[in-house]
Backbone as ProteinMPNN parsed JSONL, in Angstrom:
{"seq_chain_A": "MKLQPYHLYIERREPAKNMARFYALSIEPNLFGGTSLVRRWGRIGSRGQQKIHVFDSELKAIDLLLTLLRQKRSRGYRPLR", "coords_chain_A": {"N_chain_A": [[0.893, -1.215, 0.052], [0.481, 2.257, -0.838], [1.98, 4.834, 0.993], [0.06, 7.387, 2.241], [0.266, 10.984, 2.856], [-0.536, 12.245, 6.043], [-1.361, 14.775, 8.064], [-2.13, 16.58, 10.939], [-3.231, 19.271, 12.983], [-4.281, 20.553, 15.913], [-5.902, 22.692, 18.313], [-6.472, 23.773, 21.707], [-7.969, 26.238, 23.402], [-8.47, 28.109, 26.293], [-8.909, 30.95, 27.608], [-9.845, 31.866, 30.147], [-8.988, 30.002, 31.87], [-6.224, 30.152, 31.498], [-5.223, 28.478, 29.468], [-3.65, 27.131, 26.734], [-3.119, 25.12, 24.346], [-1.665, 22.67, 22.115], [-1.892, 20.004, 19.707], [-0.501, 17.751, 17.705], [-0.502, 15.514, 14.966], [1.044, 13.111, 12.85], [1.425, 10.926, 10.096], [4.026, 8.988, 8.897], [6.419, 7.442, 6.663], [8.949, 5.109, 7.855], [12.358, 4.183, 8.255], [12.6, 1.481, 8.12], [10.733, 0.379, 6.397], [8.193, 0.394, 7.444], [5.563, 2.148, 9.047], [5.047, 5.147, 10.763], [3.557, 6.806, 13.457], [3.569, 9.995, 14.433], [3.321, 11.848, 17.38], [2.867, 15.048, 18.672], [2.749, 17.433, 21.366], [1.73, 20.074, 23.574], [2.204, 23.28, 25.217], [1.096, 26.124, 23.445], [3.407, 27.763, 21.598], [5.677, 26.589, 22.718], [8.149, 24.0, 22.45], [7.225, 21.536, 23.098], [6.309, 18.177, 23.689], [7.19, 14.912, 22.331], [6.132, 11.828, 20.844], [6.65, 8.647, 19.259], [5.103, 6.216, 17.448], [5.442, 2.976, 16.198], [4.398, 1.11, 13.406], [3.517, -1.869, 11.509], [1.924, -1.637, 9.347], [0.081, 0.897, 7.506], [-2.661, 1.052, 7.957], [-3.154, 0.453, 10.715], [-1.724, 2.51, 11.883], [-3.372, 4.623, 11.037], [-5.791, 3.979, 12.299], [-5.033, 4.345, 15.043], [-4.632, 7.065, 14.943], [-7.032, 8.142, 14.332], [-8.486, 7.33, 16.598], [-7.054, 8.702, 18.755], [-7.729, 11.3, 17.793], [-10.536, 11.432, 18.102], [-10.575, 11.26, 20.968], [-9.306, 13.718, 21.684], [-10.884, 15.679, 20.461], [-13.243, 15.325, 22.007], [-12.416, 16.544, 24.332], [-12.314, 19.109, 23.712], [-10.458, 20.166, 21.918], [-9.815, 21.721, 18.773], [-9.702, 22.144, 15.257], [-7.637, 24.644, 13.545], [-9.075, 27.62, 12.028]], "CA_chain_A": [[0.033, -0.041, -0.052], [1.287, 3.485, -0.879], [1.7, 5.684, 2.162], [-0.495, 8.811, 1.984], [0.513, 11.996, 3.869], [-1.505, 12.648, 6.982], [-0.85, 15.744, 9.061], [-3.2, 17.1, 11.648], [-2.88, 20.077, 13.958], [-5.542, 21.044, 16.6], [-5.58, 23.469, 19.453], [-7.483, 23.975, 22.748], [-7.611, 27.598, 24.042], [-9.395, 28.623, 27.235], [-8.198, 32.096, 28.309], [-10.209, 32.053, 31.559], [-8.098, 29.024, 32.64], [-4.934, 30.338, 30.994], [-4.91, 27.183, 28.765], [-3.467, 27.269, 25.218], [-2.46, 23.777, 24.128], [-1.664, 22.201, 20.835], [-1.709, 18.651, 19.556], [-0.135, 17.468, 16.276], [-0.404, 14.204, 14.605], [1.351, 12.847, 11.434], [1.76, 9.555, 9.755], [5.11, 9.094, 8.067], [7.149, 6.255, 6.506], [10.125, 5.122, 8.548], [13.521, 3.668, 7.494], [12.568, 0.027, 7.975], [9.617, -0.085, 5.519], [6.963, 0.48, 8.178], [4.879, 3.39, 9.195], [5.243, 5.733, 12.065], [2.578, 7.795, 13.849], [4.259, 10.944, 15.277], [2.528, 12.73, 18.084], [3.518, 16.169, 19.404], [1.749, 18.128, 22.139], [2.306, 20.99, 24.498], [1.677, 24.552, 25.364], [1.318, 26.887, 22.284], [4.655, 28.624, 21.564], [6.678, 25.828, 23.21], [8.467, 22.908, 21.604], [6.345, 20.492, 23.512], [6.832, 16.802, 23.791], [6.973, 14.122, 21.104], [6.148, 10.37, 20.931], [6.629, 7.949, 17.988], [4.605, 4.896, 17.504], [5.843, 2.346, 14.888], [3.531, 0.11, 12.953], [3.911, -2.525, 10.252], [0.932, -1.261, 8.296], [-0.565, 2.181, 7.447], [-4.003, 1.071, 8.469], [-2.903, 0.464, 12.119], [-1.412, 3.888, 12.179], [-4.645, 5.481, 10.825], [-6.674, 3.618, 13.399], [-4.598, 5.004, 16.17], [-4.799, 8.526, 14.706], [-8.571, 8.448, 14.496], [-8.767, 7.097, 18.116], [-6.534, 9.932, 19.413], [-8.419, 12.556, 17.355], [-11.79, 11.433, 18.857], [-10.301, 11.67, 22.345], [-8.885, 15.131, 21.792], [-12.116, 16.418, 20.17], [-14.17, 15.234, 23.12], [-11.85, 17.297, 25.298], [-12.297, 20.516, 23.376], [-9.522, 20.439, 20.822], [-10.41, 22.056, 17.517], [-8.743, 22.641, 14.155], [-7.64, 26.098, 13.245], [-9.866, 28.016, 10.917]], "C_chain_A": [[0.891, 1.239, -0.014], [0.961, 4.358, 0.336], [1.144, 7.11, 1.673], [-0.065, 9.761, 3.089], [-0.67, 12.365, 4.709], [-0.836, 13.626, 7.988], [-2.071, 16.45, 9.683], [-2.698, 18.031, 12.816], [-4.15, 20.748, 14.603], [-5.103, 21.788, 17.766], [-6.808, 23.509, 20.407], [-7.177, 25.266, 23.524], [-8.873, 27.89, 25.073], [-8.722, 29.717, 28.05], [-8.582, 32.183, 29.66], [-9.407, 31.077, 32.408], [-6.58, 29.106, 32.227], [-4.416, 29.035, 30.319], [-4.855, 27.554, 27.255], [-2.558, 26.098, 24.917], [-2.536, 23.491, 22.636], [-1.448, 20.635, 20.823], [-1.594, 18.37, 18.011], [0.017, 16.029, 16.015], [0.063, 14.028, 13.17], [1.76, 11.368, 11.22], [2.901, 9.675, 8.654], [5.824, 7.693, 7.892], [8.458, 6.272, 7.426], [11.176, 4.355, 7.827], [13.482, 2.14, 7.309], [11.388, -0.495, 7.213], [8.329, -0.035, 6.221], [6.409, 1.835, 8.096], [4.98, 3.857, 10.651], [4.12, 6.764, 12.327], [3.358, 8.727, 14.821], [3.201, 11.877, 16.026], [3.3, 13.803, 18.875], [2.387, 16.924, 20.19], [2.477, 19.058, 23.171], [1.686, 22.325, 24.611], [1.982, 25.411, 24.048], [2.519, 27.773, 22.51], [5.829, 27.782, 22.237], [7.007, 24.646, 22.166], [7.692, 21.669, 21.845], [7.097, 19.12, 23.611], [6.545, 15.933, 22.527], [7.003, 12.439, 21.531], [5.961, 9.77, 19.592], [6.185, 6.657, 18.208], [4.906, 4.198, 16.153], [4.922, 1.183, 14.645], [4.096, -0.659, 11.72], [3.053, -2.188, 9.138], [0.327, 0.271, 8.548], [-1.881, 2.113, 8.188], [-4.003, 1.124, 9.954], [-2.661, 1.887, 12.618], [-2.597, 4.81, 12.082], [-5.658, 5.24, 11.889], [-6.295, 4.312, 14.679], [-4.855, 6.546, 16.133], [-6.145, 8.846, 14.9], [-8.976, 8.271, 15.988], [-8.362, 8.305, 18.905], [-7.429, 11.198, 19.075], [-9.773, 12.602, 18.061], [-11.618, 11.746, 20.314], [-10.11, 13.137, 22.479], [-10.144, 16.046, 21.466], [-13.134, 16.424, 21.253], [-13.723, 16.093, 24.296], [-11.73, 18.883, 24.954], [-11.258, 21.0, 22.418], [-10.204, 20.667, 19.575], [-9.409, 22.521, 16.481], [-8.768, 24.088, 13.918], [-8.504, 26.429, 11.997], [-9.124, 28.938, 9.963]], "O_chain_A": [[1.878, 1.318, 0.717], [-0.207, 4.583, 0.653], [1.724, 7.819, 0.85], [-0.042, 9.322, 4.239], [-1.71, 12.759, 4.179], [0.139, 13.282, 8.656], [-2.962, 16.871, 8.946], [-1.819, 17.611, 13.567], [-4.946, 21.398, 13.927], [-3.985, 21.56, 18.228], [-7.958, 23.32, 20.008], [-6.177, 25.323, 24.239], [-10.048, 27.894, 24.706], [-8.055, 29.448, 29.049], [-7.718, 32.57, 30.447], [-9.181, 31.344, 33.588], [-5.787, 28.231, 32.575], [-3.305, 28.58, 30.592], [-5.754, 28.133, 26.645], [-1.364, 26.121, 25.215], [-3.408, 24.033, 21.958], [-0.914, 20.054, 21.768], [-2.461, 18.71, 17.205], [0.649, 15.343, 16.819], [-0.456, 14.725, 12.299], [2.351, 10.716, 12.081], [2.738, 10.365, 7.647], [5.837, 6.881, 8.817], [8.981, 7.347, 7.718], [10.853, 3.865, 6.745], [14.203, 1.576, 6.485], [11.043, -1.671, 7.336], [7.34, -0.424, 5.6], [6.73, 2.605, 7.19], [4.995, 3.07, 11.598], [3.793, 7.529, 11.42], [3.756, 8.293, 15.902], [2.368, 12.547, 15.415], [4.233, 13.512, 19.623], [1.25, 17.026, 19.728], [3.627, 18.844, 23.552], [0.593, 22.476, 24.066], [3.132, 25.371, 23.609], [2.612, 28.458, 23.528], [6.935, 28.32, 22.292], [6.272, 24.382, 21.214], [7.505, 20.842, 20.952], [8.324, 19.022, 23.61], [5.668, 16.297, 21.743], [7.757, 11.944, 22.368], [5.181, 10.304, 18.803], [6.74, 5.946, 19.045], [4.652, 4.769, 15.092], [4.68, 0.366, 15.534], [4.988, -0.189, 11.014], [3.437, -2.445, 7.997], [0.149, 0.72, 9.68], [-2.199, 3.011, 8.967], [-4.852, 1.842, 10.483], [-3.261, 2.379, 13.573], [-2.805, 5.673, 12.936], [-6.323, 6.169, 12.347], [-7.176, 4.835, 15.36], [-5.223, 7.183, 17.12], [-6.439, 9.802, 15.617], [-9.762, 9.06, 16.511], [-9.166, 8.888, 19.632], [-7.795, 11.993, 19.94], [-10.159, 13.653, 18.572], [-12.455, 12.453, 20.875], [-10.729, 13.753, 23.347], [-10.384, 17.045, 22.144], [-13.839, 17.418, 21.429], [-14.529, 16.365, 25.185], [-11.206, 19.722, 25.686], [-11.205, 22.198, 22.139], [-11.123, 19.915, 19.249], [-8.42, 23.19, 16.783], [-9.809, 24.728, 14.068], [-8.63, 25.63, 11.069], [-9.686, 29.362, 8.953]]}, "name": "protein", "num_of_chains": 1, "seq": "MKLQPYHLYIERREPAKNMARFYALSIEPNLFGGTSLVRRWGRIGSRGQQKIHVFDSELKAIDLLLTLLRQKRSRGYRPLR"}
């Protein structure tokens, strides 16, 4: 299967709580012929943290991406307009 580019950036802002967070997801090929899901998160304006999940198929990476997106949307994260 040919790897398709997936990049997603969402934010959660609540000025009353001094909250300004970002969450970024991307699916990328890795050097071993597999697929990686890269997660980055933190306060807007900072480097934040990063975690990489390695999969043997793109479909498994997409499944985790959609699961994480649903969780973040339920917590108030939204895409930029």
